[in-house]
VEXPANU-918362 format. One line per field, with one value per residue (C-alpha): residue in one letter; x, y, z; chain. Coordinates in steps of 0.02 Angstrom, whole numbers, plus 50000, padded with zeros to 5 digits. Last residue first. Example, Ala and Ser with C-alpha at 12.3 -4.5 7.8 and 13.67 -1.06 7.14 Angstrom:
<rs>
res (s, a)
u (50684, 50615)
v (49947, 49775)
w (50357, 50390)
chain (A, A)
</rs>
This chain:
<rs>
res (d, p, q, q, s, a, i, l, r, i, g, s, a, r, a, q, w, g, v, g, s, p, a, e, l, v, e, a, g, t, l, v, r, l, d, q, v, s, n, g, g, d, i, a, i, g, g, e, p, g, q, r, p, v, a, v, g, g, l, e, q, r, i, v, r, t, g, g, g, p, v, a, t, l, s, a, v, t, r, a, d, l, w, t, v, d, l, p, t, g, d, v, d, d, l, g, l, t, v, r, s, l, a, t, p, t, g, a, a, d, r, q, i, s, a, a, v, f, h, t, t, d, g, d, g, l, l, a, v, l, r, t, s, d, r, s, i, e, l, a, a, i, s, s, g, t, w, p, v, p, l, q, i, p, d, l, s, r, d, g, p, y, v, v, l, q, g, p, l, g, a, p, v, s, w, v, a, g, t, g, d, i, a, p, v, i, l, g, d, r, p, d, l, q, e, p, e, e, g, a, r, v, v, s, v, v, g, d, a, a, r, v, a, a, a, e, g, n, a, g, l, a, a, g, t, p, v, l, a, e, v, q, p, s, l, d, p, i, q, e, v, g, e, g, s, t, a, l, y, g, f, a, t, g, d, f, v, v, p, r, p, d, v, t, p, n, k, q, p, a, p, s, l, q, p, v, d, q, e, v, g, n, l, s, l, d, v, s, e, v, n, r, v, g, d, l, s, e, q, l, q, l, e, m, r, q, v, s, a, v, d, d, d, t, t, g, s, l, d, v, s, a, v, q, g, e, i, p, v, s, g, s, d, l, r, t, g, e, p, f, a, t, h, v, g, a, a, l, w, d, s, p, g, v, l, l, a, r, v, i, s, t, q, v, s, d, r, g, a, f, w, r, l, d, p, v, l, f, e, f, d, p, s, f, f, y, l, p, y, s, r, f, v, q, a, f, t, t, e, d, v, l, l, g, p, n, a, f, s, i, r, w, q, g, d, d, n, q, e, l, k, y, k, l, e, v, p, a, s, s, e, s, i, d, y, q, g, t, a, t, l, q, a, a, p, t, a, d, v, v, i, e, t, e, g, l, g, t, f, k, r, e, g, p, v, d, i, t, a, g, a, n, a, s, w, e, d, a, f, a, p, t, l, y, d, r, a, a, q, y, n, n, r, p, s, q, a, a, d, i, f, g, e, v, i, q, q, p, t, a, d, k, a, p, p, a, v, i, t, d, l, e, p, a, e, e, v, v, a, p, s, g, a, n, v, g, g, s, s, p, i, s, v, c, g, a, l, l, v, p, v, a, v, a, a, i, a, a, l, v, g, r, r, m)
u (64489, 64313, 64227, 64228, 64118, 64204, 64194, 64212, 64284, 64348, 64420, 64367, 64376, 64283, 64143, 64015, 63831, 63689, 63586, 63740, 63882, 63847, 63987, 64029, 64146, 64153, 64169, 64042, 63921, 63918, 63990, 63899, 63980, 63914, 63999, 63857, 63770, 63935, 64079, 64104, 63967, 63960, 63836, 63839, 63764, 63729, 63695, 63638, 63679, 63553, 63400, 63368, 63262, 63270, 63181, 63125, 63173, 63181, 63345, 63395, 63366, 63452, 63362, 63458, 63358, 63427, 63401, 63294, 63106, 63070, 63193, 63359, 63377, 63518, 63498, 63567, 63591, 63599, 63612, 63795, 63857, 63836, 63797, 63773, 63645, 63641, 63542, 63355, 63251, 63109, 62968, 63046, 63025, 63068, 63128, 63040, 63122, 63126, 63050, 63117, 63287, 63428, 63507, 63667, 63806, 63972, 64029, 64106, 63965, 63836, 63771, 63600, 63604, 63476, 63369, 63348, 63237, 63223, 63097, 63112, 62960, 62910, 62885, 62972, 63158, 63264, 63385, 63458, 63521, 63617, 63634, 63747, 63914, 63966, 64005, 63837, 63831, 63782, 63665, 63630, 63519, 63400, 63264, 63081, 63051, 63016, 63115, 63147, 63289, 63331, 63521, 63623, 63784, 63950, 64050, 64165, 64351, 64385, 64333, 64283, 64117, 64047, 63868, 63740, 63582, 63466, 63306, 63350, 63363, 63377, 63521, 63615, 63670, 63836, 63891, 64075, 64124, 64282, 64224, 64187, 64071, 64096, 63972, 63970, 63928, 63776, 63790, 63715, 63774, 63835, 64023, 64031, 64188, 64347, 64500, 64618, 64805, 64870, 64972, 64819, 64662, 64561, 64388, 64308, 64143, 64135, 64063, 64198, 64270, 64288, 64168, 64279, 64264, 64417, 64531, 64658, 64610, 64591, 64415, 64356, 64350, 64201, 64218, 64133, 64183, 64357, 64496, 64545, 64730, 64687, 64623, 64783, 64891, 64789, 64806, 64985, 64994, 64838, 64872, 64862, 64764, 64801, 64711, 64554, 64650, 64611, 64696, 64583, 64623, 64655, 64643, 64758, 64743, 64564, 64531, 64478, 64414, 64415, 64351, 64457, 64374, 64446, 64302, 64215, 64136, 63995, 63975, 64129, 64120, 64212, 64373, 64337, 64162, 64154, 64192, 64053, 63951, 63773, 63638, 63542, 63352, 63329, 63460, 63501, 63582, 63634, 63652, 63752, 63738, 63550, 63485, 63412, 63392, 63502, 63624, 63485, 63518, 63706, 63697, 63565, 63658, 63821, 63744, 63671, 63839, 63929, 63800, 63828, 64017, 64001, 63903, 63807, 63703, 63538, 63382, 63195, 63206, 63267, 63290, 63355, 63406, 63449, 63583, 63582, 63567, 63406, 63318, 63181, 63155, 62979, 62880, 62986, 63035, 63073, 63063, 63182, 63077, 63191, 63370, 63442, 63615, 63541, 63602, 63593, 63564, 63402, 63317, 63338, 63178, 63072, 63139, 63258, 63208, 63063, 63189, 63251, 63072, 63042, 63207, 63165, 62988, 63053, 63182, 63044, 62951, 62922, 63004, 62864, 62831, 62939, 63018, 63137, 63298, 63388, 63575, 63705, 63846, 63994, 64122, 63997, 64026, 63839, 63828, 63759, 63603, 63578, 63419, 63428, 63311, 63199, 63085, 62897, 62790, 62845, 62885, 62725, 62625, 62677, 62655, 62478, 62436, 62306, 62355, 62349, 62207, 62054, 61916, 61763, 61658, 61698, 61609, 61459, 61392, 61210, 61255, 61222, 61345, 61307, 61379, 61508, 61583, 61738, 61788, 61950, 61956, 62128, 62128, 62227, 62400, 62486, 62654, 62653, 62825, 62865, 62926, 62962, 62919, 62887, 62697, 62719, 62718, 62637, 62677, 62601, 62421, 62276, 62144, 61959, 61874, 61710, 61600, 61470, 61336, 61241, 61201, 61343, 61440, 61581, 61745, 61873, 62056, 62165, 62235, 62398, 62446, 62430, 62537, 62441, 62508, 62564, 62487, 62548, 62381, 62293, 62112, 62042, 62044, 61974, 61846, 61761, 61767, 61697, 61828, 61869, 61962, 62071, 62151, 62214, 62270, 62388, 62489, 62524, 62593, 62581, 62506, 62463, 62320, 62224, 62209, 62132, 62016, 61963, 61919, 61819, 61730, 61695, 61621, 61507, 61449, 61517, 61390, 61528, 61699, 61810, 61978, 62094, 62270, 62440, 62580, 62743, 62899, 63078, 63205, 63341, 63508, 63669, 63593, 63711, 63627, 63539, 63565, 63427, 63310, 63317, 63182, 63258, 63255, 63131, 62948, 62941, 62766, 62662, 62487, 62321, 62146, 62196, 62383, 62498, 62681, 62813, 62986, 63130, 63046, 63177, 63066, 62944, 63076, 63139, 62968, 62893, 62878, 62752, 62759, 62801)
v (47380, 47383, 47538, 47553, 47622, 47704, 47664, 47805, 47847, 47674, 47661, 47480, 47327, 47164, 47175, 47036, 47049, 46931, 46794, 46697, 46822, 46976, 47105, 47252, 47402, 47497, 47686, 47707, 47778, 47607, 47547, 47405, 47271, 47146, 47004, 46876, 46939, 46927, 47036, 47164, 47277, 47432, 47506, 47666, 47733, 47580, 47623, 47450, 47321, 47279, 47167, 47070, 47094, 46992, 47078, 46987, 47017, 47146, 47212, 47081, 47140, 47149, 47256, 47298, 47368, 47473, 47492, 47613, 47631, 47679, 47603, 47673, 47612, 47527, 47473, 47329, 47293, 47138, 47125, 47149, 47114, 47182, 47362, 47485, 47599, 47716, 47799, 47815, 47855, 47738, 47635, 47525, 47522, 47375, 47420, 47522, 47515, 47690, 47773, 47913, 47830, 47948, 48069, 48125, 48033, 48045, 47881, 47958, 47893, 47974, 47898, 47850, 47792, 47669, 47692, 47602, 47651, 47641, 47759, 47763, 47797, 47923, 48062, 48011, 47994, 47934, 47793, 47794, 47656, 47683, 47593, 47571, 47605, 47421, 47424, 47502, 47684, 47734, 47863, 47899, 47994, 48089, 48203, 48251, 48117, 48092, 47998, 48014, 48140, 48279, 48281, 48436, 48420, 48498, 48570, 48463, 48491, 48398, 48232, 48133, 48221, 48316, 48256, 48363, 48300, 48438, 48336, 48263, 48437, 48411, 48288, 48394, 48302, 48245, 48121, 48118, 48057, 47950, 47846, 47695, 47794, 47899, 47933, 48080, 48066, 48179, 48367, 48483, 48649, 48672, 48685, 48554, 48521, 48561, 48484, 48390, 48399, 48273, 48112, 48001, 48103, 48177, 48243, 48364, 48382, 48523, 48480, 48571, 48405, 48348, 48249, 48148, 48073, 47965, 47935, 47809, 47664, 47554, 47621, 47754, 47755, 47838, 47952, 48023, 48126, 48159, 48249, 48336, 48299, 48113, 48115, 48196, 48071, 47921, 47950, 47930, 47750, 47687, 47667, 47498, 47520, 47431, 47309, 47225, 47063, 47069, 47239, 47386, 47459, 47646, 47811, 47836, 47955, 47968, 47785, 47805, 47649, 47548, 47374, 47228, 47118, 47226, 47251, 47130, 47143, 47018, 46974, 47054, 47062, 46927, 46973, 46891, 46844, 46660, 46608, 46610, 46467, 46525, 46409, 46487, 46482, 46670, 46676, 46512, 46504, 46341, 46370, 46277, 46185, 46185, 46039, 46149, 46331, 46451, 46481, 46527, 46715, 46689, 46585, 46695, 46857, 46776, 46713, 46883, 46964, 46847, 46885, 47071, 47049, 46949, 47086, 47029, 46898, 46986, 47013, 46984, 46798, 46691, 46505, 46464, 46283, 46246, 46111, 45994, 45844, 45915, 46071, 46152, 46340, 46382, 46486, 46420, 46592, 46683, 46860, 47009, 47164, 47284, 47229, 47099, 47143, 47233, 47394, 47459, 47617, 47688, 47518, 47480, 47560, 47494, 47317, 47263, 47199, 47110, 46987, 46939, 46909, 46789, 46701, 46680, 46619, 46490, 46428, 46414, 46290, 46138, 46222, 46296, 46478, 46624, 46770, 46900, 46983, 47102, 47073, 47185, 47106, 47225, 47299, 47321, 47511, 47543, 47408, 47248, 47147, 46988, 46903, 46845, 46700, 46695, 46547, 46539, 46399, 46385, 46568, 46621, 46499, 46586, 46760, 46728, 46698, 46780, 46740, 46818, 46883, 46935, 46807, 46771, 46618, 46522, 46354, 46301, 46125, 46101, 45960, 46070, 46198, 46331, 46506, 46605, 46779, 46819, 46994, 47048, 47199, 47249, 47302, 47456, 47402, 47533, 47549, 47365, 47286, 47255, 47088, 47085, 46916, 46967, 46965, 47079, 47021, 47127, 47141, 47131, 47162, 47142, 47043, 47080, 46941, 46976, 46830, 46840, 46720, 46671, 46847, 46966, 46851, 46925, 46836, 46924, 46878, 46920, 46750, 46763, 46937, 46951, 46926, 46989, 46900, 46922, 46889, 46709, 46631, 46704, 46645, 46625, 46437, 46403, 46540, 46440, 46275, 46356, 46371, 46265, 46137, 46282, 46286, 46107, 46141, 46279, 46272, 46087, 46109, 46282, 46217, 46355, 46402, 46259, 46357, 46508, 46395, 46301, 46462, 46519, 46351, 46351, 46526, 46470, 46319, 46146, 46019, 45894, 45954, 46040, 45950, 45948, 46012, 45926, 46054, 45989, 46028, 46039, 45928, 46019, 46017, 45924, 45801, 45705, 45548, 45517, 45352, 45223, 45231, 45373, 45397, 45472, 45646, 45725, 45775, 45812, 45832, 45987, 45972, 46051, 46089, 46220, 46207, 46075, 46124, 46018, 46046, 46164, 46332, 46469, 46613, 46586, 46612, 46763, 46843, 46897, 47085, 47196, 47383, 47461)
w (55715, 55782, 55857, 56045, 56185, 56333, 56519, 56643, 56814, 56861, 57037, 57053, 56942, 56911, 57040, 57021, 56977, 57013, 56930, 56878, 56873, 56767, 56761, 56874, 56855, 57020, 57018, 57161, 57034, 56954, 56789, 56704, 56598, 56471, 56379, 56390, 56233, 56141, 56081, 56219, 56283, 56392, 56516, 56618, 56781, 56889, 57071, 57121, 56989, 56854, 56868, 56710, 56555, 56394, 56251, 56094, 55914, 55776, 55843, 55970, 56147, 56315, 56443, 56603, 56749, 56890, 57076, 57172, 57202, 57023, 56899, 56840, 56661, 56567, 56386, 56285, 56101, 55992, 55802, 55758, 55934, 56111, 56063, 56207, 56288, 56439, 56579, 56550, 56705, 56748, 56673, 56541, 56352, 56239, 56064, 55930, 55760, 55691, 55539, 55432, 55423, 55470, 55348, 55261, 55352, 55257, 55180, 55024, 54914, 55027, 55187, 55259, 55440, 55507, 55661, 55827, 55973, 56163, 56243, 56432, 56537, 56670, 56544, 56384, 56411, 56267, 56234, 56059, 55947, 55787, 55622, 55469, 55554, 55545, 55732, 55771, 55827, 56004, 56079, 56262, 56383, 56269, 56336, 56311, 56181, 55996, 55866, 55679, 55695, 55573, 55551, 55585, 55485, 55537, 55390, 55283, 55257, 55420, 55343, 55498, 55488, 55640, 55660, 55751, 55836, 55898, 55911, 56081, 56158, 56347, 56337, 56211, 56053, 55979, 55845, 55795, 55622, 55620, 55472, 55583, 55695, 55851, 55990, 56110, 56297, 56320, 56300, 56430, 56360, 56182, 56150, 56011, 55909, 56003, 55922, 56037, 55994, 55869, 55874, 55864, 55839, 55983, 55944, 56064, 56156, 56284, 56455, 56556, 56616, 56436, 56329, 56212, 56039, 56011, 55864, 55798, 55912, 55760, 55734, 55856, 56046, 56129, 56281, 56435, 56586, 56518, 56612, 56448, 56478, 56488, 56309, 56245, 56341, 56281, 56093, 56030, 56094, 56184, 56370, 56455, 56617, 56781, 56893, 56828, 56804, 56618, 56611, 56566, 56395, 56386, 56479, 56630, 56779, 56838, 56803, 56622, 56535, 56374, 56413, 56350, 56220, 56079, 55960, 55842, 55671, 55644, 55460, 55384, 55195, 55098, 55010, 54896, 54838, 54800, 54623, 54493, 54420, 54393, 54328, 54184, 54196, 54206, 54344, 54431, 54603, 54686, 54873, 55005, 55171, 55195, 55298, 55435, 55392, 55491, 55349, 55228, 55248, 55235, 55076, 54994, 55029, 54971, 54810, 54770, 54808, 54690, 54555, 54579, 54570, 54408, 54320, 54166, 54258, 54236, 54341, 54324, 54353, 54498, 54525, 54700, 54729, 54911, 54927, 55078, 54959, 54890, 54952, 54848, 54852, 54797, 54672, 54528, 54466, 54628, 54565, 54546, 54512, 54606, 54584, 54705, 54772, 54921, 55001, 55179, 55282, 55215, 55212, 55398, 55468, 55326, 55341, 55204, 55032, 54948, 54875, 55048, 55106, 54961, 54997, 55182, 55151, 55027, 55151, 55282, 55173, 55282, 55432, 55535, 55568, 55514, 55607, 55534, 55594, 55477, 55489, 55403, 55305, 55303, 55182, 55039, 55048, 55071, 55206, 55132, 55171, 55270, 55330, 55510, 55552, 55706, 55745, 55760, 55830, 56011, 56047, 55959, 56066, 56226, 56156, 56094, 55913, 55801, 55623, 55451, 55344, 55443, 55453, 55347, 55306, 55465, 55481, 55585, 55558, 55503, 55385, 55232, 55298, 55428, 55415, 55511, 55516, 55618, 55672, 55755, 55871, 55938, 56120, 56174, 56232, 56125, 56038, 55996, 55974, 55791, 55723, 55535, 55458, 55278, 55300, 55450, 55631, 55765, 55950, 56124, 56070, 56192, 56095, 56073, 55976, 55887, 55836, 55698, 55633, 55789, 55848, 55882, 55998, 56102, 56140, 56252, 56244, 56394, 56443, 56348, 56284, 56096, 55942, 55790, 55638, 55459, 55288, 55287, 55331, 55180, 55176, 54999, 54970, 55144, 55111, 54974, 55068, 55226, 55361, 55514, 55407, 55350, 55523, 55508, 55329, 55384, 55222, 55240, 55416, 55493, 55657, 55780, 55663, 55743, 55906, 55818, 55719, 55875, 55965, 55814, 55803, 55990, 55975, 55833, 55935, 55900, 55833, 55790, 55845, 55717, 55705, 55856, 55843, 55842, 55848, 55780, 55880, 55824, 55907, 56005, 55915, 55951, 56074, 56189, 56250, 56415, 56506, 56496, 56347, 56222, 56091, 55935, 55864, 55744, 55741, 55927, 55998, 56032, 56106, 56062, 56124, 56250, 56266, 56334, 56319, 56235, 56307, 56272, 56249, 56260, 56204, 56348, 56480, 56387, 56389, 56225, 56237, 56326, 56321, 56488)
chain (A, A, A, A, A, A, A, A, A, A, A, A, A, A, A, A, A, A, A, A, A, A, A, A, A, A, A, A, A, A, A, A, A, A, A, A, A, A, A, A, A, A, A, A, A, A, A, A, A, A, A, A, A, A, A, A, A, A, A, A, A, A, A, A, A, A, A, A, A, A, A, A, A, A, A, A, A, A, A, A, A, A, A, A, A, A, A, A, A, A, A, A, A, A, A, A, A, A, A, A, A, A, A, A, A, A, A, A, A, A, A, A, A, A, A, A, A, A, A, A, A, A, A, A, A, A, A, A, A, A, A, A, A, A, A, A, A, A, A, A, A, A, A, A, A, A, A, A, A, A, A, A, A, A, A, A, A, A, A, A, A, A, A, A, A, A, A, A, A, A, A, A, A, A, A, A, A, A, A, A, A, A, A, A, A, A, A, A, A, A, A, A, A, A, A, A, A, A, A, A, A, A, A, A, A, A, A, A, A, A, A, A, A, A, A, A, A, A, A, A, A, A, A, A, A, A, A, A, A, A, A, A, A, A, A, A, A, A, A, A, A, A, A, A, A, A, A, A, A, A, A, A, A, A, A, A, A, A, A, A, A, A, A, A, A, A, A, A, A, A, A, A, A, A, A, A, A, A, A, A, A, A, A, A, A, A, A, A, A, A, A, A, A, A, A, A, A, A, A, A, A, A, A, A, A, A, A, A, A, A, A, A, A, A, A, A, A, A, A, A, A, A, A, A, A, A, A, A, A, A, A, A, A, A, A, A, A, A, A, A, A, A, A, A, A, A, A, A, A, A, A, A, A, A, A, A, A, A, A, A, A, A, A, A, A, A, A, A, A, A, A, A, A, A, A, A, A, A, A, A, A, A, A, A, A, A, A, A, A, A, A, A, A, A, A, A, A, A, A, A, A, A, A, A, A, A, A, A, A, A, A, A, A, A, A, A, A, A, A, A, A, A, A, A, A, A, A, A, A, A, A, A, A, A, A, A, A, A, A, A, A, A, A, A, A, A, A, A, A, A, A, A, A, A, A, A, A, A, A, A, A, A, A, A, A, A, A, A, A, A, A, A, A, A, A, A, A, A, A, A, A, A, A, A, A, A, A, A, A, A, A, A, A, A, A, A, A, A, A, A, A, A, A, A, A, A, A, A, A, A, A, A, A, A, A, A, A, A, A, A, A, A, A, A, A, A, A, A, A, A, A, A, A, A, A, A, A, A, A, A, A, A, A, A, A, A, A, A, A, A, A, A, A, A, A, A, A, A, A, A, A, A, A, A)
</rs>
């Protein structure tokens, strides 16, 4: 299993003593007596030690790595460990290698060179993209040193970027979703990034936004910023809770484009402290345009009630867990197929159904079922917001076929960017820009996300050439689901019995928990807490504390949903 930042580490709430450094709050008062209500946890500053007199080369390298935990003043504490010439040259913001705590190996090659072998857990790009490492093979990092006129060792060469362990990463870095548009501009699509510190995080966010979406996401989204758009002032100052963004390399001729630029900036800077609004200037001219209306949806939601089939009725499960509310003009046709798997389309107007005979059909409201895919061994189909049905055989993960919602179009076989010996599940995001797939790869699951490229009519034409790798688990893959616009979950049967649920933000950290015994399918509502697992005993269970609680029985299947 590839390593991710552990959930317990990610939720750091108190200062943690580290080798040679300590974190202290930089904001928030000192409370005496009874505790006060705190709206937001204070951020932590990392205080690091300066170079010790007569420190050895290895001690200087160790001190430099520790000092790079503090991003204040452009990593000045770390630059104190460098020669004056190299201090001006070293690029701290070139990305990071995130390694496993306690597994670094230091090797001296004479007095003037130190090699550090680190076990990678993830990598961070210069624009804050978090990628889980595909391999745990050590990464070799070289440091060269020389003595100054006082006989003190200083580093004259180091790789650009940072070496930071998982524990420290969770303390120093924070996630921020950048926002791009779906191709039809109906949805805002999140692209999670990670940045250190807070002195200039707004500048890092805007620069990353101008570079564009992550490689895996780019095929499925649009940006309002034309290629070549630049941050003119080099920074984004904040005054009176207003972030001033001065751009060049673009025009203000199209009001809708300017409105979309402002919206992307506003939503992407929403998580920055002390930013309530954005003032946008283009080529030195301050823009004054009305807000975009209607505004794109930021986090489309589905009906909070699970969609189930109990052997008789297909529809929404009652809150009490007893009874199913049928969907008008749709449920009877689905029920007649005796479904073994289903996905409900937008507004409840269509459903993709795997029938008892294994054939995948589409059922449209008020119409008889239409058979689409008769191939053997099909997984539960997916359906997107356009009504397109996605189908693939479990044993042929490369044979993905899309049946467009427009019945005048032929089926489309899409080349896939993933590898694996089998595929267990596939599900489309609620904005229809992305998909997640859970594959089998030997004794391990392979959990990936990809973006969906569409033509002007909204028909899928391709998947992104690269995928976003998510957390893998040893075991047998079972199912996947979307929990919200940026969070997914997978269900895996683990060796020795039982199941494992992995909840993960796309571009973020994985949160594992033990699943219910006999789990076979997983489904999400509208939050990371709104999770359900169906067992082979036909019991629908939901998390309760550290365990699972039965919510309904006699449930044959649970169906994914697209929003209304």
